[in-house]
Predicted model as a PDB file, atoms N, CA, C, CB and O in Angstrom, pLDDT in the B-factor column:
MODEL        1                                                                  
ATOM      1  N   ILE A   1     -60.770  88.194  69.582  1.00 43.00           N  
ATOM      2  CA  ILE A   1     -60.912  89.387  68.822  1.00 43.00           C  
ATOM      3  C   ILE A   1     -61.228  89.269  67.530  1.00 43.00           C  
ATOM      4  CB  ILE A   1     -59.871  90.095  68.860  1.00 43.00           C  
ATOM      5  O   ILE A   1     -62.080  90.013  67.046  1.00 43.00           O  
ATOM      6  N   ILE A   2     -60.584  88.310  66.774  1.00 47.00           N  
ATOM      7  CA  ILE A   2     -60.770  88.155  65.343  1.00 47.00           C  
ATOM      8  C   ILE A   2     -62.272  87.742  65.063  1.00 47.00           C  
ATOM      9  CB  ILE A   2     -59.743  87.067  64.772  1.00 47.00           C  
ATOM     10  O   ILE A   2     -62.865  88.186  64.081  1.00 47.00           O  
ATOM     11  N   LYS A   3     -62.844  86.904  65.933  1.00 48.00           N  
ATOM     12  CA  LYS A   3     -64.118  86.570  65.816  1.00 48.00           C  
ATOM     13  C   LYS A   3     -65.098  87.837  65.891  1.00 48.00           C  
ATOM     14  CB  LYS A   3     -64.383  85.573  66.840  1.00 48.00           C  
ATOM     15  O   LYS A   3     -65.981  87.999  65.048  1.00 48.00           O  
ATOM     16  N   ASN A   4     -64.900  88.667  66.885  1.00 52.00           N  
ATOM     17  CA  ASN A   4     -65.641  89.881  66.920  1.00 52.00           C  
ATOM     18  C   ASN A   4     -65.518  90.823  65.724  1.00 52.00           C  
ATOM     19  CB  ASN A   4     -65.264  90.575  68.079  1.00 52.00           C  
ATOM     20  O   ASN A   4     -66.454  91.508  65.311  1.00 52.00           O  
ATOM     21  N   LEU A   5     -64.250  90.803  65.184  1.00 53.00           N  
ATOM     22  CA  LEU A   5     -64.150  91.679  64.069  1.00 53.00           C  
ATOM     23  C   LEU A   5     -64.782  91.173  62.902  1.00 53.00           C  
ATOM     24  CB  LEU A   5     -62.827  91.972  63.773  1.00 53.00           C  
ATOM     25  O   LEU A   5     -65.328  91.931  62.100  1.00 53.00           O  
ATOM     26  N   ARG A   6     -64.738  89.766  62.733  1.00 54.00           N  
ATOM     27  CA  ARG A   6     -65.445  89.183  61.617  1.00 54.00           C  
ATOM     28  C   ARG A   6     -66.962  89.273  61.661  1.00 54.00           C  
ATOM     29  CB  ARG A   6     -65.071  87.799  61.510  1.00 54.00           C  
ATOM     30  O   ARG A   6     -67.631  89.151  60.635  1.00 54.00           O  
ATOM     31  N   GLY A   7     -67.487  89.481  62.831  1.00 68.00           N  
ATOM     32  CA  GLY A   7     -68.916  89.744  63.047  1.00 68.00           C  
ATOM     33  C   GLY A   7     -69.341  91.092  62.627  1.00 68.00           C  
ATOM     34  O   GLY A   7     -70.538  91.354  62.500  1.00 68.00           O  
ATOM     35  N   ASP A   8     -68.409  91.962  62.406  1.00 83.00           N  
ATOM     36  CA  ASP A   8     -68.664  93.357  61.967  1.00 83.00           C  
ATOM     37  C   ASP A   8     -68.568  93.408  60.406  1.00 83.00           C  
ATOM     38  CB  ASP A   8     -67.604  94.377  62.647  1.00 83.00           C  
ATOM     39  O   ASP A   8     -67.526  93.069  59.845  1.00 83.00           O  
ATOM     40  N   ALA A   9     -69.633  93.823  59.731  1.00 87.00           N  
ATOM     41  CA  ALA A   9     -69.570  93.944  58.258  1.00 87.00           C  
ATOM     42  C   ALA A   9     -68.536  94.691  57.688  1.00 87.00           C  
ATOM     43  CB  ALA A   9     -70.694  94.476  57.774  1.00 87.00           C  
ATOM     44  O   ALA A   9     -68.006  94.320  56.641  1.00 87.00           O  
ATOM     45  N   CYS A  10     -68.189  95.729  58.288  1.00 89.00           N  
ATOM     46  CA  CYS A  10     -66.989  96.612  57.844  1.00 89.00           C  
ATOM     47  C   CYS A  10     -65.577  95.878  57.992  1.00 89.00           C  
ATOM     48  CB  CYS A  10     -66.957  97.978  58.751  1.00 89.00           C  
ATOM     49  O   CYS A  10     -64.769  95.893  57.063  1.00 89.00           O  
ATOM     50  N   HIS A  11     -65.339  95.280  59.120  1.00 88.00           N  
ATOM     51  CA  HIS A  11     -64.041  94.689  59.420  1.00 88.00           C  
ATOM     52  C   HIS A  11     -63.981  93.379  58.690  1.00 88.00           C  
ATOM     53  CB  HIS A  11     -63.817  94.500  60.956  1.00 88.00           C  
ATOM     54  O   HIS A  11     -62.894  92.986  58.268  1.00 88.00           O  
ATOM     55  N   ALA A  12     -65.100  92.658  58.509  1.00 90.00           N  
ATOM     56  CA  ALA A  12     -65.088  91.455  57.750  1.00 90.00           C  
ATOM     57  C   ALA A  12     -64.759  91.698  56.340  1.00 90.00           C  
ATOM     58  CB  ALA A  12     -66.354  90.776  57.848  1.00 90.00           C  
ATOM     59  O   ALA A  12     -63.976  90.940  55.767  1.00 90.00           O  
ATOM     60  N   TRP A  13     -65.341  92.780  55.686  1.00 93.00           N  
ATOM     61  CA  TRP A  13     -65.210  92.992  54.293  1.00 93.00           C  
ATOM     62  C   TRP A  13     -63.676  93.389  54.100  1.00 93.00           C  
ATOM     63  CB  TRP A  13     -66.263  94.130  53.765  1.00 93.00           C  
ATOM     64  O   TRP A  13     -62.988  92.870  53.221  1.00 93.00           O  
ATOM     65  N   ARG A  14     -63.189  94.362  55.002  1.00 92.00           N  
ATOM     66  CA  ARG A  14     -61.728  94.644  54.866  1.00 92.00           C  
ATOM     67  C   ARG A  14     -60.815  93.465  54.949  1.00 92.00           C  
ATOM     68  CB  ARG A  14     -61.311  95.585  55.897  1.00 92.00           C  
ATOM     69  O   ARG A  14     -59.836  93.373  54.208  1.00 92.00           O  
ATOM     70  N   ALA A  15     -61.131  92.532  55.871  1.00 91.00           N  
ATOM     71  CA  ALA A  15     -60.304  91.378  56.012  1.00 91.00           C  
ATOM     72  C   ALA A  15     -60.272  90.434  54.805  1.00 91.00           C  
ATOM     73  CB  ALA A  15     -60.742  90.648  57.178  1.00 91.00           C  
ATOM     74  O   ALA A  15     -59.257  89.838  54.444  1.00 91.00           O  
ATOM     75  N   GLU A  16     -61.476  90.349  54.211  1.00 93.00           N  
ATOM     76  CA  GLU A  16     -61.713  89.487  53.037  1.00 93.00           C  
ATOM     77  C   GLU A  16     -60.992  90.128  51.819  1.00 93.00           C  
ATOM     78  CB  GLU A  16     -63.288  89.311  52.756  1.00 93.00           C  
ATOM     79  O   GLU A  16     -60.286  89.441  51.081  1.00 93.00           O  
ATOM     80  N   THR A  17     -61.172  91.382  51.634  1.00 95.00           N  
ATOM     81  CA  THR A  17     -60.701  91.989  50.429  1.00 95.00           C  
ATOM     82  C   THR A  17     -59.264  92.584  50.441  1.00 95.00           C  
ATOM     83  CB  THR A  17     -61.633  93.026  50.083  1.00 95.00           C  
ATOM     84  O   THR A  17     -58.570  92.630  49.425  1.00 95.00           O  
ATOM     85  N   GLY A  18     -58.870  93.030  51.644  1.00 94.00           N  
ATOM     86  CA  GLY A  18     -57.629  93.789  51.798  1.00 94.00           C  
ATOM     87  C   GLY A  18     -57.707  95.144  51.365  1.00 94.00           C  
ATOM     88  O   GLY A  18     -56.705  95.829  51.160  1.00 94.00           O  
ATOM     89  N   ILE A  19     -58.986  95.580  51.209  1.00 97.00           N  
ATOM     90  CA  ILE A  19     -59.140  97.090  50.782  1.00 97.00           C  
ATOM     91  C   ILE A  19     -59.557  97.822  52.025  1.00 97.00           C  
ATOM     92  CB  ILE A  19     -60.278  97.338  49.565  1.00 97.00           C  
ATOM     93  O   ILE A  19     -60.312  97.331  52.864  1.00 97.00           O  
ATOM     94  N   GLU A  20     -58.984  99.126  52.109  1.00 96.00           N  
ATOM     95  CA  GLU A  20     -59.387  99.898  53.389  1.00 96.00           C  
ATOM     96  C   GLU A  20     -60.732 100.441  53.189  1.00 96.00           C  
ATOM     97  CB  GLU A  20     -58.392 101.095  53.746  1.00 96.00           C  
ATOM     98  O   GLU A  20     -61.165 100.659  52.057  1.00 96.00           O  
ATOM     99  N   LEU A  21     -61.380 100.656  54.212  1.00 97.00           N  
ATOM    100  CA  LEU A  21     -62.813 101.141  54.157  1.00 97.00           C  
ATOM    101  C   LEU A  21     -62.867 102.138  55.397  1.00 97.00           C  
ATOM    102  CB  LEU A  21     -63.980  99.842  54.273  1.00 97.00           C  
ATOM    103  O   LEU A  21     -62.559 101.682  56.498  1.00 97.00           O  
ATOM    104  N   ILE A  22     -63.197 103.311  55.295  1.00 96.00           N  
ATOM    105  CA  ILE A  22     -63.299 104.263  56.333  1.00 96.00           C  
ATOM    106  C   ILE A  22     -64.568 103.948  57.307  1.00 96.00           C  
ATOM    107  CB  ILE A  22     -63.402 105.685  55.673  1.00 96.00           C  
ATOM    108  O   ILE A  22     -65.732 103.790  56.939  1.00 96.00           O  
ATOM    109  N   HIS A  23     -64.103 103.899  58.530  1.00 94.00           N  
ATOM    110  CA  HIS A  23     -65.122 103.685  59.513  1.00 94.00           C  
ATOM    111  C   HIS A  23     -64.709 104.310  60.838  1.00 94.00           C  
ATOM    112  CB  HIS A  23     -65.402 102.202  59.675  1.00 94.00           C  
ATOM    113  O   HIS A  23     -63.541 104.687  60.939  1.00 94.00           O  
ATOM    114  N   LYS A  24     -65.512 104.454  61.828  1.00 93.00           N  
ATOM    115  CA  LYS A  24     -65.266 105.166  63.029  1.00 93.00           C  
ATOM    116  C   LYS A  24     -64.279 104.333  63.890  1.00 93.00           C  
ATOM    117  CB  LYS A  24     -66.600 105.454  63.775  1.00 93.00           C  
ATOM    118  O   LYS A  24     -64.527 103.177  64.232  1.00 93.00           O  
ATOM    119  N   GLU A  25     -63.159 104.990  64.211  1.00 91.00           N  
ATOM    120  CA  GLU A  25     -62.112 104.407  65.111  1.00 91.00           C  
ATOM    121  C   GLU A  25     -62.076 105.080  66.487  1.00 91.00           C  
ATOM    122  CB  GLU A  25     -60.716 104.532  64.455  1.00 91.00           C  
ATOM    123  O   GLU A  25     -62.587 106.180  66.696  1.00 91.00           O  
ATOM    124  N   PRO A  26     -61.455 104.368  67.386  1.00 91.00           N  
ATOM    125  CA  PRO A  26     -61.607 104.909  68.815  1.00 91.00           C  
ATOM    126  C   PRO A  26     -60.838 106.163  69.077  1.00 91.00           C  
ATOM    127  CB  PRO A  26     -61.150 103.875  69.838  1.00 91.00           C  
ATOM    128  O   PRO A  26     -61.114 106.822  70.080  1.00 91.00           O  
ATOM    129  N   ASP A  27     -59.841 106.568  68.212  1.00 92.00           N  
ATOM    130  CA  ASP A  27     -59.069 107.789  68.441  1.00 92.00           C  
ATOM    131  C   ASP A  27     -58.644 108.343  67.114  1.00 92.00           C  
ATOM    132  CB  ASP A  27     -57.842 107.530  69.341  1.00 92.00           C  
ATOM    133  O   ASP A  27     -58.576 107.652  66.097  1.00 92.00           O  
ATOM    134  N   ARG A  28     -58.354 109.647  67.170  1.00 93.00           N  
ATOM    135  CA  ARG A  28     -58.003 110.381  66.059  1.00 93.00           C  
ATOM    136  C   ARG A  28     -56.809 109.897  65.302  1.00 93.00           C  
ATOM    137  CB  ARG A  28     -57.813 111.677  66.447  1.00 93.00           C  
ATOM    138  O   ARG A  28     -56.784 109.906  64.072  1.00 93.00           O  
ATOM    139  N   ASN A  29     -55.810 109.470  66.048  1.00 95.00           N  
ATOM    140  CA  ASN A  29     -54.537 109.006  65.336  1.00 95.00           C  
ATOM    141  C   ASN A  29     -54.847 107.731  64.521  1.00 95.00           C  
ATOM    142  CB  ASN A  29     -53.338 108.698  66.403  1.00 95.00           C  
ATOM    143  O   ASN A  29     -54.345 107.584  63.406  1.00 95.00           O  
ATOM    144  N   GLU A  30     -55.620 106.862  65.031  1.00 94.00           N  
ATOM    145  CA  GLU A  30     -56.030 105.690  64.264  1.00 94.00           C  
ATOM    146  C   GLU A  30     -56.855 106.078  63.131  1.00 94.00           C  
ATOM    147  CB  GLU A  30     -56.765 104.717  65.096  1.00 94.00           C  
ATOM    148  O   GLU A  30     -56.661 105.538  62.042  1.00 94.00           O  
ATOM    149  N   GLN A  31     -57.836 107.040  63.294  1.00 95.00           N  
ATOM    150  CA  GLN A  31     -58.690 107.586  62.125  1.00 95.00           C  
ATOM    151  C   GLN A  31     -57.838 108.092  61.030  1.00 95.00           C  
ATOM    152  CB  GLN A  31     -59.631 108.748  62.575  1.00 95.00           C  
ATOM    153  O   GLN A  31     -58.081 107.813  59.856  1.00 95.00           O  
ATOM    154  N   LEU A  32     -56.780 108.880  61.416  1.00 96.00           N  
ATOM    155  CA  LEU A  32     -55.864 109.361  60.407  1.00 96.00           C  
ATOM    156  C   LEU A  32     -54.910 108.326  59.779  1.00 96.00           C  
ATOM    157  CB  LEU A  32     -55.075 110.420  60.992  1.00 96.00           C  
ATOM    158  O   LEU A  32     -54.400 108.485  58.670  1.00 96.00           O  
ATOM    159  N   ARG A  33     -54.719 107.322  60.518  1.00 96.00           N  
ATOM    160  CA  ARG A  33     -53.840 106.205  59.910  1.00 96.00           C  
ATOM    161  C   ARG A  33     -54.631 105.467  58.742  1.00 96.00           C  
ATOM    162  CB  ARG A  33     -53.412 105.090  61.089  1.00 96.00           C  
ATOM    163  O   ARG A  33     -54.091 105.246  57.658  1.00 96.00           O  
ATOM    164  N   ILE A  34     -55.992 105.087  59.037  1.00 96.00           N  
ATOM    165  CA  ILE A  34     -56.730 104.459  58.021  1.00 96.00           C  
ATOM    166  C   ILE A  34     -57.050 105.359  56.883  1.00 96.00           C  
ATOM    167  CB  ILE A  34     -57.925 103.917  58.563  1.00 96.00           C  
ATOM    168  O   ILE A  34     -57.196 104.891  55.754  1.00 96.00           O  
ATOM    169  N   TRP A  35     -57.179 106.777  57.156  1.00 97.00           N  
ATOM    170  CA  TRP A  35     -57.368 107.571  56.073  1.00 97.00           C  
ATOM    171  C   TRP A  35     -56.118 107.651  55.087  1.00 97.00           C  
ATOM    172  CB  TRP A  35     -57.744 108.876  56.578  1.00 97.00           C  
ATOM    173  O   TRP A  35     -56.220 107.664  53.860  1.00 97.00           O  
ATOM    174  N   ALA A  36     -54.990 107.701  55.763  1.00 97.00           N  
ATOM    175  CA  ALA A  36     -53.673 107.670  54.972  1.00 97.00           C  
ATOM    176  C   ALA A  36     -53.600 106.334  54.205  1.00 97.00           C  
ATOM    177  CB  ALA A  36     -52.361 107.819  55.961  1.00 97.00           C  
ATOM    178  O   ALA A  36     -53.163 106.323  53.055  1.00 97.00           O  
ATOM    179  N   ASN A  37     -53.995 105.274  54.778  1.00 96.00           N  
ATOM    180  CA  ASN A  37     -54.066 103.954  54.071  1.00 96.00           C  
ATOM    181  C   ASN A  37     -54.894 104.023  52.929  1.00 96.00           C  
ATOM    182  CB  ASN A  37     -54.564 102.874  54.927  1.00 96.00           C  
ATOM    183  O   ASN A  37     -54.497 103.533  51.872  1.00 96.00           O  
ATOM    184  N   TRP A  38     -56.099 104.621  53.022  1.00 97.00           N  
ATOM    185  CA  TRP A  38     -57.037 104.688  51.955  1.00 97.00           C  
ATOM    186  C   TRP A  38     -56.546 105.556  50.826  1.00 97.00           C  
ATOM    187  CB  TRP A  38     -58.330 105.178  52.452  1.00 97.00           C  
ATOM    188  O   TRP A  38     -56.777 105.296  49.645  1.00 97.00           O  
ATOM    189  N   ASN A  39     -55.890 106.551  51.222  1.00 97.00           N  
ATOM    190  CA  ASN A  39     -55.203 107.471  50.131  1.00 97.00           C  
ATOM    191  C   ASN A  39     -54.242 106.837  49.362  1.00 97.00           C  
ATOM    192  CB  ASN A  39     -54.517 108.638  50.696  1.00 97.00           C  
ATOM    193  O   ASN A  39     -54.034 107.242  48.218  1.00 97.00           O  
ATOM    194  N   ARG A  40     -53.562 105.804  49.869  1.00 98.00           N  
ATOM    195  CA  ARG A  40     -52.469 105.087  49.243  1.00 98.00           C  
ATOM    196  C   ARG A  40     -52.909 104.116  48.229  1.00 98.00           C  
ATOM    197  CB  ARG A  40     -51.681 104.398  50.237  1.00 98.00           C  
ATOM    198  O   ARG A  40     -52.132 103.633  47.406  1.00 98.00           O  
ATOM    199  N   MET A  41     -54.173 103.832  48.295  1.00 98.00           N  
ATOM    200  CA  MET A  41     -54.788 102.720  47.496  1.00 98.00           C  
ATOM    201  C   MET A  41     -54.888 103.162  46.043  1.00 98.00           C  
ATOM    202  CB  MET A  41     -56.230 102.324  48.052  1.00 98.00           C  
ATOM    203  O   MET A  41     -54.882 104.358  45.752  1.00 98.00           O  
ATOM    204  N   THR A  42     -54.979 102.209  45.142  1.00 98.00           N  
ATOM    205  CA  THR A  42     -55.196 102.582  43.551  1.00 98.00           C  
ATOM    206  C   THR A  42     -56.586 103.151  43.429  1.00 98.00           C  
ATOM    207  CB  THR A  42     -55.069 101.212  42.483  1.00 98.00           C  
ATOM    208  O   THR A  42     -57.471 102.978  44.266  1.00 98.00           O  
ATOM    209  N   GLU A  43     -56.713 103.898  42.231  1.00 98.00           N  
ATOM    210  CA  GLU A  43     -58.015 104.372  42.067  1.00 98.00           C  
ATOM    211  C   GLU A  43     -59.176 103.261  41.981  1.00 98.00           C  
ATOM    212  CB  GLU A  43     -57.997 105.197  40.858  1.00 98.00           C  
ATOM    213  O   GLU A  43     -60.315 103.414  42.420  1.00 98.00           O  
ATOM    214  N   ARG A  44     -58.707 102.181  41.370  1.00 98.00           N  
ATOM    215  CA  ARG A  44     -59.801 101.043  41.282  1.00 98.00           C  
ATOM    216  C   ARG A  44     -60.136 100.587  42.724  1.00 98.00           C  
ATOM    217  CB  ARG A  44     -59.262  99.707  40.383  1.00 98.00           C  
ATOM    218  O   ARG A  44     -61.301 100.343  43.040  1.00 98.00           O  
ATOM    219  N   MET A  45     -59.118 100.476  43.589  1.00 98.00           N  
ATOM    220  CA  MET A  45     -59.478 100.049  45.004  1.00 98.00           C  
ATOM    221  C   MET A  45     -60.282 101.112  45.668  1.00 98.00           C  
ATOM    222  CB  MET A  45     -58.206  99.756  45.871  1.00 98.00           C  
ATOM    223  O   MET A  45     -61.155 100.777  46.468  1.00 98.00           O  
ATOM    224  N   LYS A  46     -60.060 102.353  45.405  1.00 98.00           N  
ATOM    225  CA  LYS A  46     -60.827 103.464  46.022  1.00 98.00           C  
ATOM    226  C   LYS A  46     -62.368 103.329  45.529  1.00 98.00           C  
ATOM    227  CB  LYS A  46     -60.157 104.944  45.581  1.00 98.00           C  
ATOM    228  O   LYS A  46     -63.332 103.454  46.284  1.00 98.00           O  
ATOM    229  N   THR A  47     -62.438 103.072  44.236  1.00 98.00           N  
ATOM    230  CA  THR A  47     -63.848 102.910  43.732  1.00 98.00           C  
ATOM    231  C   THR A  47     -64.615 101.682  44.277  1.00 98.00           C  
ATOM    232  CB  THR A  47     -63.821 102.809  42.215  1.00 98.00           C  
ATOM    233  O   THR A  47     -65.823 101.725  44.509  1.00 98.00           O  
ATOM    234  N   VAL A  48     -63.911 100.674  44.453  1.00 98.00           N  
ATOM    235  CA  VAL A  48     -64.438  99.340  45.103  1.00 98.00           C  
ATOM    236  C   VAL A  48     -64.892  99.792  46.543  1.00 98.00           C  
ATOM    237  CB  VAL A  48     -63.202  98.068  45.185  1.00 98.00           C  
ATOM    238  O   VAL A  48     -66.018  99.554  46.980  1.00 98.00           O  
ATOM    239  N   SER A  49     -63.882 100.488  47.263  1.00 98.00           N  
ATOM    240  CA  SER A  49     -64.110 100.814  48.669  1.00 98.00           C  
ATOM    241  C   SER A  49     -65.380 101.842  48.759  1.00 98.00           C  
ATOM    242  CB  SER A  49     -62.728 101.472  49.315  1.00 98.00           C  
ATOM    243  O   SER A  49     -66.273 101.688  49.593  1.00 98.00           O  
ATOM    244  N   ASP A  50     -65.360 102.877  47.836  1.00 98.00           N  
ATOM    245  CA  ASP A  50     -66.464 103.731  47.939  1.00 98.00           C  
ATOM    246  C   ASP A  50     -67.826 103.145  47.644  1.00 98.00           C  
ATOM    247  CB  ASP A  50     -66.243 104.804  47.101  1.00 98.00           C  
ATOM    248  O   ASP A  50     -68.828 103.637  48.164  1.00 98.00           O  
ATOM    249  N   ASN A  51     -67.895 102.075  46.799  1.00 98.00           N  
ATOM    250  CA  ASN A  51     -69.149 101.371  46.546  1.00 98.00           C  
ATOM    251  C   ASN A  51     -69.549 100.612  47.901  1.00 98.00           C  
ATOM    252  CB  ASN A  51     -68.977 100.331  45.278  1.00 98.00           C  
ATOM    253  O   ASN A  51     -70.700 100.634  48.336  1.00 98.00           O  
ATOM    254  N   LYS A  52     -68.667 100.052  48.425  1.00 97.00           N  
ATOM    255  CA  LYS A  52     -68.895  99.390  49.803  1.00 97.00           C  
ATOM    256  C   LYS A  52     -69.348 100.318  50.879  1.00 97.00           C  
ATOM    257  CB  LYS A  52     -67.620  98.733  50.303  1.00 97.00           C  
ATOM    258  O   LYS A  52     -70.282 100.016  51.622  1.00 97.00           O  
ATOM    259  N   CYS A  53     -68.695 101.451  50.973  1.00 97.00           N  
ATOM    260  CA  CYS A  53     -69.002 102.464  51.868  1.00 97.00           C  
ATOM    261  C   CYS A  53     -70.359 103.059  51.668  1.00 97.00           C  
ATOM    262  CB  CYS A  53     -68.013 103.462  51.790  1.00 97.00           C  
ATOM    263  O   CYS A  53     -71.052 103.371  52.636  1.00 97.00           O  
ATOM    264  N   ARG A  54     -70.762 103.226  50.403  1.00 97.00           N  
ATOM    265  CA  ARG A  54     -72.156 103.741  50.184  1.00 97.00           C  
ATOM    266  C   ARG A  54     -73.126 102.661  50.609  1.00 97.00           C  
ATOM    267  CB  ARG A  54     -72.413 104.148  48.660  1.00 97.00           C  
ATOM    268  O   ARG A  54     -74.183 102.974  51.158  1.00 97.00           O  
ATOM    269  N   GLU A  55     -72.783 101.312  50.361  1.00 95.00           N  
ATOM    270  CA  GLU A  55     -73.750 100.380  50.874  1.00 95.00           C  
ATOM    271  C   GLU A  55     -73.942 100.280  52.395  1.00 95.00           C  
ATOM    272  CB  GLU A  55     -73.400  99.104  50.390  1.00 95.00           C  
ATOM    273  O   GLU A  55     -75.032 100.065  52.924  1.00 95.00           O  
ATOM    274  N   LEU A  56     -72.757 100.460  53.066  1.00 94.00           N  
ATOM    275  CA  LEU A  56     -72.860 100.436  54.556  1.00 94.00           C  
ATOM    276  C   LEU A  56     -73.124 101.746  55.263  1.00 94.00           C  
ATOM    277  CB  LEU A  56     -71.629  99.901  55.102  1.00 94.00           C  
ATOM    278  O   LEU A  56     -73.674 101.776  56.364  1.00 94.00           O  
ATOM    279  N   PHE A  57     -72.740 102.785  54.645  1.00 94.00           N  
ATOM    280  CA  PHE A  57     -72.870 104.029  55.424  1.00 94.00           C  
ATOM    281  C   PHE A  57     -73.618 105.119  54.673  1.00 94.00           C  
ATOM    282  CB  PHE A  57     -71.499 104.542  55.813  1.00 94.00           C  
ATOM    283  O   PHE A  57     -73.804 106.225  55.182  1.00 94.00           O  
ATOM    284  N   ALA A  58     -74.066 104.779  53.392  1.00 95.00           N  
ATOM    285  CA  ALA A  58     -74.825 105.712  52.552  1.00 95.00           C  
ATOM    286  C   ALA A  58     -73.986 107.041  52.211  1.00 95.00           C  
ATOM    287  CB  ALA A  58     -76.175 106.084  53.303  1.00 95.00           C  
ATOM    288  O   ALA A  58     -74.527 108.141  52.104  1.00 95.00           O  
ATOM    289  N   MET A  59     -72.661 106.830  52.059  1.00 96.00           N  
ATOM    290  CA  MET A  59     -71.831 108.021  51.696  1.00 96.00           C  
ATOM    291  C   MET A  59     -70.462 107.378  51.217  1.00 96.00           C  
ATOM    292  CB  MET A  59     -71.631 109.104  53.011  1.00 96.00           C  
ATOM    293  O   MET A  59     -70.133 106.228  51.510  1.00 96.00           O  
ATOM    294  N   THR A  60     -69.690 108.257  50.439  1.00 97.00           N  
ATOM    295  CA  THR A  60     -68.327 107.885  50.092  1.00 97.00           C  
ATOM    296  C   THR A  60     -67.432 107.788  51.281  1.00 97.00           C  
ATOM    297  CB  THR A  60     -67.761 108.851  49.137  1.00 97.00           C  
ATOM    298  O   THR A  60     -67.792 108.203  52.382  1.00 97.00           O  
ATOM    299  N   ASN A  61     -66.232 107.226  51.061  1.00 97.00           N  
ATOM    300  CA  ASN A  61     -65.120 107.329  52.139  1.00 97.00           C  
ATOM    301  C   ASN A  61     -64.757 108.685  52.429  1.00 97.00           C  
ATOM    302  CB  ASN A  61     -63.852 106.615  51.738  1.00 97.00           C  
ATOM    303  O   ASN A  61     -64.575 109.025  53.598  1.00 97.00           O  
ATOM    304  N   THR A  62     -64.623 109.569  51.390  1.00 96.00           N  
ATOM    305  CA  THR A  62     -64.245 110.926  51.637  1.00 96.00           C  
ATOM    306  C   THR A  62     -65.346 111.716  52.397  1.00 96.00           C  
ATOM    307  CB  THR A  62     -63.924 111.595  50.322  1.00 96.00           C  
ATOM    308  O   THR A  62     -65.032 112.532  53.265  1.00 96.00           O  
ATOM    309  N   GLU A  63     -66.533 111.488  52.092  1.00 95.00           N  
ATOM    310  CA  GLU A  63     -67.689 111.998  52.947  1.00 95.00           C  
ATOM    311  C   GLU A  63     -67.665 111.462  54.337  1.00 95.00           C  
ATOM    312  CB  GLU A  63     -69.038 111.631  52.328  1.00 95.00           C  
ATOM    313  O   GLU A  63     -67.896 112.203  55.292  1.00 95.00           O  
ATOM    314  N   HIS A  64     -67.390 110.184  54.481  1.00 96.00           N  
ATOM    315  CA  HIS A  64     -67.500 109.562  55.735  1.00 96.00           C  
ATOM    316  C   HIS A  64     -66.339 110.069  56.673  1.00 96.00           C  
ATOM    317  CB  HIS A  64     -67.480 108.028  55.553  1.00 96.00           C  
ATOM    318  O   HIS A  64     -66.592 110.297  57.856  1.00 96.00           O  
ATOM    319  N   ILE A  65     -65.084 110.248  56.171  1.00 95.00           N  
ATOM    320  CA  ILE A  65     -63.975 110.671  56.948  1.00 95.00           C  
ATOM    321  C   ILE A  65     -64.244 112.184  57.453  1.00 95.00           C  
ATOM    322  CB  ILE A  65     -62.638 110.542  56.072  1.00 95.00           C  
ATOM    323  O   ILE A  65     -63.960 112.577  58.585  1.00 95.00           O  
ATOM    324  N   ALA A  66     -64.827 112.959  56.455  1.00 94.00           N  
ATOM    325  CA  ALA A  66     -65.181 114.347  56.889  1.00 94.00           C  
ATOM    326  C   ALA A  66     -66.255 114.376  58.025  1.00 94.00           C  
ATOM    327  CB  ALA A  66     -65.713 115.157  55.658  1.00 94.00           C  
ATOM    328  O   ALA A  66     -66.215 115.184  58.952  1.00 94.00           O  
ATOM    329  N   LEU A  67     -67.154 113.487  57.880  1.00 94.00           N  
ATOM    330  CA  LEU A  67     -68.194 113.415  58.990  1.00 94.00           C  
ATOM    331  C   LEU A  67     -67.528 113.059  60.339  1.00 94.00           C  
ATOM    332  CB  LEU A  67     -69.317 112.319  58.647  1.00 94.00           C  
ATOM    333  O   LEU A  67     -67.733 113.673  61.386  1.00 94.00           O  
ATOM    334  N   ILE A  68     -66.749 112.047  60.200  1.00 94.00           N  
ATOM    335  CA  ILE A  68     -66.114 111.570  61.433  1.00 94.00           C  
ATOM    336  C   ILE A  68     -65.182 112.528  62.094  1.00 94.00           C  
ATOM    337  CB  ILE A  68     -65.385 110.357  61.163  1.00 94.00           C  
ATOM    338  O   ILE A  68     -65.162 112.684  63.315  1.00 94.00           O  
ATOM    339  N   LEU A  69     -64.412 113.162  61.262  1.00 92.00           N  
ATOM    340  CA  LEU A  69     -63.420 114.272  61.808  1.00 92.00           C  
ATOM    341  C   LEU A  69     -64.008 115.593  62.029  1.00 92.00           C  
ATOM    342  CB  LEU A  69     -62.261 114.504  60.854  1.00 92.00           C  
ATOM    343  O   LEU A  69     -63.468 116.444  62.736  1.00 92.00           O  
ATOM    344  N   GLY A  70     -65.138 115.760  61.407  1.00 91.00           N  
ATOM    345  CA  GLY A  70     -65.869 117.149  61.594  1.00 91.00           C  
ATOM    346  C   GLY A  70     -65.169 118.141  60.663  1.00 91.00           C  
ATOM    347  O   GLY A  70     -65.307 119.348  60.864  1.00 91.00           O  
ATOM    348  N   GLU A  71     -64.446 117.694  59.684  1.00 72.00           N  
ATOM    349  CA  GLU A  71     -63.811 118.527  58.731  1.00 72.00           C  
ATOM    350  C   GLU A  71     -63.573 117.868  57.379  1.00 72.00           C  
ATOM    351  CB  GLU A  71     -62.557 118.988  59.280  1.00 72.00           C  
ATOM    352  O   GLU A  71     -63.832 116.675  57.223  1.00 72.00           O  
ATOM    353  N   ALA A  72     -63.132 118.551  56.495  1.00 54.00           N  
ATOM    354  CA  ALA A  72     -62.748 118.009  55.019  1.00 54.00           C  
ATOM    355  C   ALA A  72     -61.278 117.745  55.072  1.00 54.00           C  
ATOM    356  CB  ALA A  72     -63.082 119.119  53.747  1.00 54.00           C  
ATOM    357  O   ALA A  72     -60.538 118.716  54.911  1.00 54.00           O  
ATOM    358  N   PRO A  73     -60.802 116.680  55.256  1.00 49.00           N  
ATOM    359  CA  PRO A  73     -59.262 116.361  55.337  1.00 49.00           C  
ATOM    360  C   PRO A  73     -58.726 116.452  53.950  1.00 49.00           C  
ATOM    361  CB  PRO A  73     -58.930 114.861  55.952  1.00 49.00           C  
ATOM    362  O   PRO A  73     -59.407 116.186  52.959  1.00 49.00           O  
ATOM    363  N   LYS A  74     -57.493 116.834  53.913  1.00 53.00           N  
ATOM    364  CA  LYS A  74     -56.801 116.865  52.618  1.00 53.00           C  
ATOM    365  C   LYS A  74     -56.214 115.485  52.255  1.00 53.00           C  
ATOM    366  CB  LYS A  74     -55.677 117.925  52.645  1.00 53.00           C  
ATOM    367  O   LYS A  74     -55.565 114.855  53.090  1.00 53.00           O  
ATOM    368  N   GLY A  75     -56.426 115.046  51.094  1.00 51.00           N  
ATOM    369  CA  GLY A  75     -55.954 113.647  50.630  1.00 51.00           C  
ATOM    370  C   GLY A  75     -54.562 113.662  50.643  1.00 51.00           C  
ATOM    371  O   GLY A  75     -53.931 112.658  50.312  1.00 51.00           O  
TER     372      GLY A  75                                                      
ENDMDL                                                                          
END                                                                             
């Protein structure tokens, strides 16, 4: 499983940096869990994460979670 995750750019980056990055999860509860983790990060970490999110998904984490959930979640 770890090899499969490391082969994914998003999961590999998260494992290397320890910084949360919003990405599509298999269920809503897990999606909300990583969103809560993202919201607990420092502003500097959120900026680093947003830069990576733009690189991988052409949007910020806030935009990405809203797209995934089909709504604008409250931070």
